[in-house]
N, C-alpha and C positions, 0 to 999 in steps of 0.2 A: 489438597490437590485440585488442579483445575481441569481434570479429565472430562468433566461434564459441562464445561463452559461452551456456550454457543458462539458462533461467528459474530453475531450482533454484540454480545457482551465483550468479546475480545476487541472488536472495532471500537466500542465505547471507551475501553481502557486506553487503547492506542491514541484515540482522538484527544484525550486529556493531555498528552505529551506535546501536542502541536496546537496550542491555543491562539486564537486571534487576539490582537491585530498583528502580532509579530509573525504569525504563521497562517497559512491557508491550508485547510485540511479538507480534502474532497473524497468522500467514501463512494464505493460502488460506481466507478466511472466506466463508461463504454469507450471504445476506441474511436468512435465517430458518432454521427447522428444518422437517423434513418433505419429502416427495418433490416437492411442487409448487414448491419454492423453487429456481429455477435460477440466480438472480443470485449472482455471486461478486465478491469483491474480492481482489486479489493479496495485500495486507497492510494492516494497521492498526498504528499504534504510539500509545501514550499515555504522557504524562508522569504519573507516579503521585504527585507531590507538589504540594500547593497552591501552594508557592513557585514552581513552574514553570508554573503556570496550568492544570494538569490538561488540557493541550492534547492533542487527538487528531488524528493525521495519517494520511491515506489515501494508498495507493500503487498505481498501475497499472504493471506491469512489461512491458517490450517488449524482445525480443532481435533483431527483424528489422523492416526498413522495411515490408515487406508486412503484417505483423501490426499495425503502427502504423496503416497506411492503413485496414485493416478497422475498427480501433477508432475512428478519426477519423470514420467514417461513422455511428457510433452513440454519440456522447458521452453520451447520456442513460443508457446502460447503467450508468454509474458513479454516477448520482444516488441510487440506493437507499442507498448508504453515504456518499457525499460530503456529503449533507445533515446528517449527524451529526458531520462533521469540522470542525476549525479551519483545516486546510490540506489541499491535495490535490496530489500530485506524480505526474508521469510519470517513471519511472526506466528509463533505457536502458543497455544494455550498451556502446553505442558512439554517439557524438554524430552519426554519419552517419545514424542512424535518423530523427532530426528535423533536417531541413535548414534550416528557417526558424522563427523564434520565433512567427510568426503561424499556424503549424500547430497550436499548442496551443489547446485550448478556453479560453475566458475564465476567468481566475482560476487555472488550473493552473500549477504550477511545474515545473521540469525539473531532474532529477538525472541524473548519469551515473557509471558505474563506470570507474575507471582505476587500474591497479596495485594491485588488491585493496581499494580504498577508494571510497566514494561521495562525490561532490562536487556542490554545488548550482551549476547554471548560471543558472537563473532562479528567483528566490524566488517561492513561491506567495503569492497574495493571502490576507489574513486573512478567513476566512469567518465567518458567524454561524450556528453549528450549532443544529439542532433538538434537543430532548430525545430520547434514544434510546427507541425503542418496544420493546414486549415481544418481538416476533419476532426483532428484531435482537439484543436483550440475550440471549435464549435461545441464539442462534447463537454469540455471543461467549463466553458461559459454557460452552457445550458444547465449543467449540474449545479454550479455555484449560484446561479440566479434562482433556480428552484429551491435550493437550501435557504437562501436569504429571504425569499418570498414566504416560505413556510414559517420561518422564525417570526417575520413581521406580522403575518396574518394570525398566528396562534398566540400572540402576546396578549 
Protein backbone atom coordinates (compact mmCIF):
# COMPACT_ATOMS: atom_id res chain seq x y z
CA UNK A 1 0.00 0.00 0.00
CA UNK A 2 1.11 3.57 -0.66
CA UNK A 3 -0.75 5.11 2.29
CA UNK A 4 2.43 6.53 3.82
CA UNK A 5 3.95 7.88 0.62
CA UNK A 6 5.04 11.52 0.77
CA UNK A 7 4.16 14.15 -1.83
CA UNK A 8 7.83 14.31 -2.80
CA UNK A 9 7.94 10.54 -3.42
CA UNK A 10 4.74 10.73 -5.49
CA UNK A 11 6.20 13.63 -7.48
CA UNK A 12 9.35 11.58 -8.18
CA UNK A 13 7.32 8.65 -9.51
CA UNK A 14 5.26 10.99 -11.71
CA UNK A 15 8.38 12.73 -13.06
CA UNK A 16 9.71 9.40 -14.39
CA UNK A 17 6.71 9.23 -16.76
CA UNK A 18 7.65 12.55 -18.41
CA UNK A 19 11.40 12.30 -19.20
CA UNK A 20 13.48 14.77 -21.19
CA UNK A 21 14.15 15.50 -23.99
CA UNK A 22 10.72 14.46 -25.30
CA UNK A 23 9.00 15.98 -22.27
CA UNK A 24 9.51 18.95 -20.00
CA UNK A 25 8.47 18.30 -16.40
CA UNK A 26 8.23 21.25 -14.03
CA UNK A 27 7.42 20.48 -10.38
CA UNK A 28 6.09 22.90 -7.78
CA UNK A 29 5.36 25.85 -10.03
CA UNK A 30 3.98 29.21 -8.92
CA UNK A 31 1.38 31.12 -10.93
CA UNK A 32 3.75 34.03 -11.45
CA UNK A 33 6.82 35.68 -9.98
CA UNK A 34 7.07 38.07 -7.06
CA UNK A 35 5.96 37.85 -3.45
CA UNK A 36 2.30 38.55 -4.17
CA UNK A 37 1.85 35.32 -6.15
CA UNK A 38 0.70 32.58 -3.77
CA UNK A 39 -0.94 30.28 -6.33
CA UNK A 40 0.89 27.03 -6.92
CA UNK A 41 0.54 23.94 -9.08
CA UNK A 42 2.16 20.67 -8.02
CA UNK A 43 3.50 19.88 -11.50
CA UNK A 44 3.20 20.57 -15.21
CA UNK A 45 4.45 18.41 -18.08
CA UNK A 46 4.64 19.31 -21.75
CA UNK A 47 5.27 17.25 -24.85
CA UNK A 48 8.12 19.08 -26.59
CA UNK A 49 7.53 17.84 -30.14
CA UNK A 50 4.86 19.09 -32.56
CA UNK A 51 4.21 15.47 -33.57
CA UNK A 52 2.96 14.91 -30.00
CA UNK A 53 0.75 17.99 -30.17
CA UNK A 54 2.82 20.16 -27.78
CA UNK A 55 0.28 19.07 -25.18
CA UNK A 56 0.58 20.55 -21.65
CA UNK A 57 -0.71 18.51 -18.71
CA UNK A 58 -1.30 19.79 -15.18
CA UNK A 59 -1.17 17.72 -11.99
CA UNK A 60 -2.53 18.17 -8.48
CA UNK A 61 -0.98 15.62 -6.09
CA UNK A 62 -2.63 14.29 -2.94
CA UNK A 63 -1.36 11.77 -0.40
CA UNK A 64 -4.27 11.87 2.06
CA UNK A 65 -8.05 11.91 1.90
CA UNK A 66 -8.20 14.91 4.27
CA UNK A 67 -5.94 16.92 1.97
CA UNK A 68 -8.14 15.93 -0.98
CA UNK A 69 -11.26 17.07 0.92
CA UNK A 70 -9.67 20.49 1.53
CA UNK A 71 -8.83 20.75 -2.18
CA UNK A 72 -12.34 19.73 -3.26
CA UNK A 73 -13.79 22.68 -1.36
CA UNK A 74 -11.70 25.06 -3.50
CA UNK A 75 -11.43 23.59 -7.03
CA UNK A 76 -11.02 27.12 -8.42
CA UNK A 77 -7.52 27.22 -6.87
CA UNK A 78 -6.25 25.16 -9.81
CA UNK A 79 -7.79 27.40 -12.47
CA UNK A 80 -4.82 29.79 -12.71
CA UNK A 81 -2.76 26.95 -14.28
CA UNK A 82 -5.48 24.64 -15.59
CA UNK A 83 -6.63 27.28 -18.09
CA UNK A 84 -3.29 26.88 -19.93
CA UNK A 85 -3.40 23.06 -19.99
CA UNK A 86 -4.72 20.50 -22.45
CA UNK A 87 -5.46 18.04 -19.63
CA UNK A 88 -5.66 18.18 -15.82
CA UNK A 89 -5.16 15.26 -13.42
CA UNK A 90 -5.46 14.51 -9.77
CA UNK A 91 -2.59 12.15 -8.88
CA UNK A 92 -3.01 10.14 -5.68
CA UNK A 93 -0.72 7.85 -3.74
CA UNK A 94 -3.60 5.48 -2.99
CA UNK A 95 -6.98 4.99 -4.69
CA UNK A 96 -8.66 5.12 -1.27
CA UNK A 97 -8.05 8.89 -1.31
CA UNK A 98 -10.81 9.29 -3.94
CA UNK A 99 -13.69 6.96 -3.12
CA UNK A 100 -16.08 7.93 -5.96
CA UNK A 101 -15.50 9.24 -9.49
CA UNK A 102 -18.04 12.03 -8.91
CA UNK A 103 -15.67 13.52 -6.30
CA UNK A 104 -13.52 14.79 -9.15
CA UNK A 105 -14.22 18.29 -10.46
CA UNK A 106 -15.61 18.34 -14.01
CA UNK A 107 -13.00 17.45 -16.59
CA UNK A 108 -10.32 16.26 -14.15
CA UNK A 109 -8.69 12.88 -14.73
CA UNK A 110 -7.42 10.54 -12.03
CA UNK A 111 -4.01 8.88 -11.81
CA UNK A 112 -2.66 6.70 -9.02
CA UNK A 113 0.69 5.30 -7.95
CA UNK A 114 1.18 1.58 -7.58
CA UNK A 115 4.43 -0.42 -7.40
CA UNK A 116 6.52 2.62 -8.31
CA UNK A 117 4.55 3.51 -11.43
CA UNK A 118 1.72 5.89 -12.32
CA UNK A 119 -1.49 4.52 -13.82
CA UNK A 120 -4.48 6.33 -15.32
CA UNK A 121 -7.76 5.40 -13.65
CA UNK A 122 -9.92 8.09 -15.31
CA UNK A 123 -8.76 9.84 -18.48
CA UNK A 124 -8.89 13.65 -18.28
CA UNK A 125 -11.11 15.55 -20.70
CA UNK A 126 -9.37 17.39 -23.54
CA UNK A 127 -9.44 21.08 -22.64
CA UNK A 128 -9.14 24.17 -24.82
CA UNK A 129 -6.13 25.96 -23.36
CA UNK A 130 -5.68 29.71 -23.31
CA UNK A 131 -2.39 31.20 -24.52
CA UNK A 132 0.11 31.46 -21.65
CA UNK A 133 0.33 34.94 -20.14
CA UNK A 134 3.62 36.68 -19.26
CA UNK A 135 3.46 36.18 -15.45
CA UNK A 136 2.94 32.43 -15.88
CA UNK A 137 5.63 32.24 -18.59
CA UNK A 138 8.07 34.07 -16.28
CA UNK A 139 7.37 31.54 -13.53
CA UNK A 140 7.84 28.60 -15.94
CA UNK A 141 11.11 30.00 -17.24
CA UNK A 142 12.43 30.80 -13.76
CA UNK A 143 11.60 27.30 -12.48
CA UNK A 144 13.02 25.54 -15.56
CA UNK A 145 16.21 27.62 -15.40
CA UNK A 146 16.64 26.95 -11.67
CA UNK A 147 16.19 23.20 -12.22
CA UNK A 148 18.72 23.15 -15.07
CA UNK A 149 21.26 25.22 -13.12
CA UNK A 150 20.89 22.93 -10.12
CA UNK A 151 21.51 19.85 -12.29
CA UNK A 152 24.54 21.46 -13.94
CA UNK A 153 26.07 22.70 -10.70
CA UNK A 154 25.62 19.41 -8.82
CA UNK A 155 27.22 17.15 -11.46
